ROZA-788383 format. One record per residue (C-alpha): x, y, z; residue number from 1; residue in one letter. Coordinates in pm, 1 decimal. Layout:
N
+----------+----------+----------+-----+------+
:       px :       py :       pz : seq : type :
+----------+----------+----------+-----+------+
:        X :        Y :        Z : NUM :    a :
...
+----------+----------+----------+-----+------+
//
This chain:
176
+----------+----------+----------+-----+------+
:       px :       py :       pz : seq : type :
+----------+----------+----------+-----+------+
:   6237.8 :  14695.2 :  15024.5 :   1 :    m :
:   6227.4 :  14821.9 :  14669.6 :   2 :    v :
:   6420.6 :  14613.2 :  14421.4 :   3 :    i :
:   6496.6 :  14792.6 :  14097.5 :   4 :    d :
:   6573.1 :  14619.1 :  13769.1 :   5 :    n :
:   6947.0 :  14695.9 :  13787.8 :   6 :    s :
:   6969.5 :  14511.7 :  14119.9 :   7 :    l :
:   6788.9 :  14215.7 :  13966.9 :   8 :    k :
:   7020.4 :  14215.7 :  13664.1 :   9 :    e :
:   7333.9 :  14248.3 :  13877.7 :  10 :    n :
:   7223.1 :  13962.9 :  14102.0 :  11 :    n :
:   7120.7 :  13704.2 :  13844.0 :  12 :    k :
:   7271.6 :  13422.5 :  14051.1 :  13 :    h :
:   7066.8 :  13529.6 :  14354.0 :  14 :    l :
:   6756.0 :  13577.8 :  14139.9 :  15 :    a :
:   6795.1 :  13225.2 :  13998.1 :  16 :    d :
:   6809.9 :  13083.0 :  14352.0 :  17 :    k :
:   6509.3 :  13286.0 :  14467.8 :  18 :    i :
:   6299.4 :  13170.0 :  14171.0 :  19 :    a :
:   6314.2 :  12811.4 :  14301.3 :  20 :    k :
:   6201.4 :  12888.0 :  14658.6 :  21 :    i :
:   5879.4 :  12724.7 :  14780.6 :  22 :    k :
:   5923.8 :  12750.3 :  15159.2 :  23 :    v :
:   6120.2 :  12966.7 :  15403.8 :  24 :    v :
:   6269.4 :  12804.9 :  15713.0 :  25 :    l :
:   6385.3 :  13021.5 :  15999.4 :  26 :    t :
:   6565.9 :  12985.3 :  16324.7 :  27 :    d :
:   6392.0 :  13164.4 :  16610.5 :  28 :    n :
:   6636.9 :  13308.3 :  16863.3 :  29 :    d :
:   6871.6 :  13546.1 :  16686.8 :  30 :    g :
:   6648.4 :  13577.9 :  16380.9 :  31 :    v :
:   6287.2 :  13631.7 :  16488.4 :  32 :    l :
:   6398.8 :  13756.9 :  16831.2 :  33 :    t :
:   6665.7 :  14005.1 :  16930.0 :  34 :    d :
:   6849.9 :  13728.1 :  17123.6 :  35 :    t :
:   6721.9 :  13859.0 :  17455.9 :  36 :    g :
:   6521.8 :  13646.6 :  17698.5 :  37 :    v :
:   6355.2 :  13769.4 :  18015.6 :  38 :    y :
:   6369.7 :  13525.2 :  18307.4 :  39 :    y :
:   6195.9 :  13524.5 :  18641.8 :  40 :    s :
:   6203.8 :  13271.5 :  18922.6 :  41 :    s :
:   5947.8 :  13079.1 :  18713.2 :  42 :    n :
:   6190.7 :  13049.6 :  18420.1 :  43 :    g :
:   6156.9 :  13203.5 :  18075.3 :  44 :    e :
:   5887.0 :  13468.7 :  18075.4 :  45 :    e :
:   5922.3 :  13684.3 :  17764.2 :  46 :    l :
:   6089.9 :  13708.2 :  17424.1 :  47 :    k :
:   6067.7 :  14010.7 :  17196.5 :  48 :    r :
:   5939.3 :  13959.6 :  16841.0 :  49 :    f :
:   5915.5 :  14216.9 :  16562.5 :  50 :    s :
:   5573.4 :  14297.7 :  16420.6 :  51 :    i :
:   5748.4 :  14372.8 :  16090.1 :  52 :    r :
:   5891.7 :  14021.5 :  16076.9 :  53 :    d :
:   5540.2 :  13889.0 :  16134.2 :  54 :    g :
:   5418.8 :  14092.0 :  15836.8 :  55 :    m :
:   5696.3 :  13928.6 :  15632.3 :  56 :    g :
:   5547.7 :  13585.9 :  15714.5 :  57 :    v :
:   5202.9 :  13708.3 :  15609.8 :  58 :    e :
:   5326.0 :  13873.3 :  15288.7 :  59 :    r :
:   5516.3 :  13563.1 :  15180.2 :  60 :    l :
:   5198.6 :  13358.7 :  15224.1 :  61 :    r :
:   4964.4 :  13612.3 :  15061.0 :  62 :    k :
:   5174.8 :  13724.4 :  14765.9 :  63 :    h :
:   5378.0 :  13412.1 :  14693.1 :  64 :    c :
:   5198.0 :  13117.4 :  14848.7 :  65 :    g :
:   5520.9 :  13054.6 :  15041.1 :  66 :    i :
:   5483.1 :  12922.4 :  15395.0 :  67 :    e :
:   5727.8 :  12983.9 :  15677.2 :  68 :    t :
:   5850.6 :  12705.8 :  15905.3 :  69 :    i :
:   6028.5 :  12768.3 :  16236.4 :  70 :    i :
:   6308.4 :  12533.5 :  16344.6 :  71 :    i :
:   6460.2 :  12608.9 :  16683.8 :  72 :    t :
:   6664.8 :  12439.0 :  16950.9 :  73 :    g :
:   6447.8 :  12605.6 :  17213.9 :  74 :    e :
:   6136.3 :  12432.7 :  17345.0 :  75 :    d :
:   5959.2 :  12753.3 :  17433.2 :  76 :    s :
:   5591.7 :  12832.5 :  17487.9 :  77 :    a :
:   5656.2 :  13184.9 :  17357.5 :  78 :    t :
:   5772.2 :  13048.6 :  17021.0 :  79 :    v :
:   5464.9 :  12827.4 :  16997.7 :  80 :    k :
:   5239.0 :  13124.5 :  17080.4 :  81 :    a :
:   5408.6 :  13337.1 :  16811.9 :  82 :    r :
:   5372.7 :  13058.7 :  16554.3 :  83 :    a :
:   5000.1 :  13029.5 :  16629.0 :  84 :    y :
:   4956.8 :  13408.6 :  16606.2 :  85 :    k :
:   5122.1 :  13410.5 :  16262.3 :  86 :    l :
:   4925.9 :  13103.4 :  16147.4 :  87 :    k :
:   5249.9 :  12910.8 :  16097.0 :  88 :    i :
:   5125.3 :  12554.6 :  16065.3 :  89 :    k :
:   5459.7 :  12378.9 :  16079.2 :  90 :    e :
:   5714.1 :  12449.6 :  16351.9 :  91 :    f :
:   5976.2 :  12239.0 :  16525.5 :  92 :    y :
:   6077.3 :  12313.9 :  16884.5 :  93 :    l :
:   6361.1 :  12161.0 :  17087.0 :  94 :    g :
:   6546.7 :  12052.6 :  16772.6 :  95 :    v :
:   6904.4 :  11938.1 :  16825.2 :  96 :    k :
:   6951.7 :  11797.4 :  16472.9 :  97 :    n :
:   6826.2 :  12051.0 :  16219.0 :  98 :    k :
:   6940.6 :  11836.4 :  15927.1 :  99 :    l :
:   6712.6 :  11556.0 :  16042.4 : 100 :    g :
:   6423.2 :  11799.8 :  16049.2 : 101 :    v :
:   6522.3 :  11928.2 :  15704.8 : 102 :    l :
:   6484.9 :  11575.2 :  15567.6 : 103 :    d :
:   6142.6 :  11545.8 :  15732.1 : 104 :    e :
:   6030.9 :  11880.7 :  15588.1 : 105 :    i :
:   6148.9 :  11781.0 :  15240.6 : 106 :    k :
:   5956.7 :  11452.5 :  15254.4 : 107 :    r :
:   5644.1 :  11602.1 :  15410.1 : 108 :    k :
:   5624.7 :  11889.8 :  15159.2 : 109 :    n :
:   5769.4 :  11713.8 :  14852.4 : 110 :    n :
:   6059.9 :  11959.4 :  14826.9 : 111 :    l :
:   6416.2 :  11955.0 :  14704.0 : 112 :    k :
:   6691.5 :  12143.4 :  14886.9 : 113 :    e :
:   6692.5 :  12406.8 :  14611.0 : 114 :    e :
:   6327.7 :  12487.3 :  14700.5 : 115 :    n :
:   6418.8 :  12581.4 :  15058.2 : 116 :    i :
:   6532.2 :  12919.7 :  15189.0 : 117 :    a :
:   6682.1 :  12938.3 :  15537.7 : 118 :    y :
:   6775.2 :  13228.8 :  15763.0 : 119 :    i :
:   6998.0 :  13162.0 :  16064.0 : 120 :    g :
:   7247.1 :  13337.8 :  16284.2 : 121 :    d :
:   7476.4 :  13097.0 :  16470.1 : 122 :    d :
:   7680.8 :  12777.6 :  16470.6 : 123 :    v :
:   7378.0 :  12549.7 :  16503.5 : 124 :    n :
:   7253.0 :  12679.9 :  16166.4 : 125 :    d :
:   7562.4 :  12598.4 :  15960.0 : 126 :    i :
:   7472.1 :  12241.0 :  15861.7 : 127 :    d :
:   7128.6 :  12336.9 :  15734.6 : 128 :    i :
:   7267.5 :  12645.1 :  15559.6 : 129 :    m :
:   7508.1 :  12420.9 :  15368.5 : 130 :    k :
:   7207.0 :  12234.0 :  15226.0 : 131 :    k :
:   6942.4 :  12501.9 :  15166.5 : 132 :    a :
:   6895.4 :  12650.6 :  14821.9 : 133 :    g :
:   6901.5 :  13010.5 :  14948.0 : 134 :    l :
:   7042.6 :  13136.0 :  15278.6 : 135 :    t :
:   7056.1 :  13456.9 :  15478.4 : 136 :    a :
:   7166.3 :  13593.5 :  15813.9 : 137 :    t :
:   7073.6 :  13907.8 :  16007.9 : 138 :    p :
:   7332.2 :  14186.7 :  16009.1 : 139 :    s :
:   7422.8 :  14094.8 :  16366.1 : 140 :    d :
:   7445.4 :  13721.0 :  16303.6 : 141 :    g :
:   7771.5 :  13566.7 :  16416.9 : 142 :    m :
:   8054.0 :  13677.0 :  16188.1 : 143 :    i :
:   8145.8 :  13324.4 :  16077.0 : 144 :    f :
:   7788.9 :  13251.7 :  15961.4 : 145 :    i :
:   7833.3 :  13504.2 :  15681.0 : 146 :    r :
:   8048.0 :  13250.0 :  15495.5 : 147 :    d :
:   7735.6 :  13035.5 :  15457.0 : 148 :    f :
:   7489.4 :  13313.2 :  15365.3 : 149 :    a :
:   7385.9 :  13410.2 :  15013.8 : 150 :    d :
:   7240.9 :  13729.9 :  15155.7 : 151 :    y :
:   7340.4 :  13934.4 :  15460.0 : 152 :    i :
:   7050.0 :  14144.9 :  15579.7 : 153 :    c :
:   7094.5 :  14509.9 :  15663.5 : 154 :    e :
:   6851.5 :  14467.2 :  15954.0 : 155 :    q :
:   6933.9 :  14308.9 :  16289.0 : 156 :    k :
:   6782.3 :  14001.7 :  16446.1 : 157 :    s :
:   6437.3 :  14061.0 :  16590.3 : 158 :    g :
:   6434.9 :  14401.3 :  16422.8 : 159 :    n :
:   6325.6 :  14329.4 :  16068.1 : 160 :    g :
:   6588.9 :  14090.1 :  15929.4 : 161 :    a :
:   6329.2 :  13822.6 :  15851.6 : 162 :    f :
:   6105.7 :  14084.7 :  15687.9 : 163 :    r :
:   6396.2 :  14205.9 :  15473.9 : 164 :    e :
:   6467.3 :  13850.2 :  15356.8 : 165 :    f :
:   6096.4 :  13795.3 :  15289.0 : 166 :    a :
:   6073.0 :  14117.2 :  15086.3 : 167 :    e :
:   6375.5 :  14012.7 :  14883.0 : 168 :    l :
:   6201.7 :  13686.6 :  14792.0 : 169 :    i :
:   5874.0 :  13867.5 :  14717.9 : 170 :    i :
:   6043.2 :  14127.9 :  14497.3 : 171 :    a :
:   6231.1 :  13875.5 :  14288.5 : 172 :    f :
:   5974.4 :  13599.5 :  14274.2 : 173 :    n :
:   5614.2 :  13698.9 :  14347.7 : 174 :    c :
:   5319.6 :  13914.7 :  14250.5 : 175 :    n :
:   5351.6 :  14177.4 :  14521.8 : 176 :    n :
+----------+----------+----------+-----+------+
//
């Protein structure tokens, strides 16, 4: 994503929010995945993740010193494996109360809500999106979630939406 100066000037409010970001929180299913799950008689077998989204995690860390944290209602071995692959040190699986986890993340990392970006796609993301300093949703996130998003990605879930959000933060806030 190339951000030109006119975009930055026309989005001063967004730029001001991005300047305060110190960590990016993300939902998993519907953001990092394309919402599909492959099941066998053994249960969940596979989820599809985008390599581009993974590069977004790496670029945020490398160019901005911004870590990514996964918060998901799923307690899935595939999510844990993806977090390890991307060197994501902090992830929360099987979460039913994302606001409770938000409080824990704030305490653990000495953050204010304005320092937190969040990307989500569905009803279970609304409460945390109301609190985060900067919010986004993939282009195919549920229609009602758009009311809580500062930025609506052009890319779909599991197909580069996280990377697009990461590049937005990098372009406005980091030495890329």
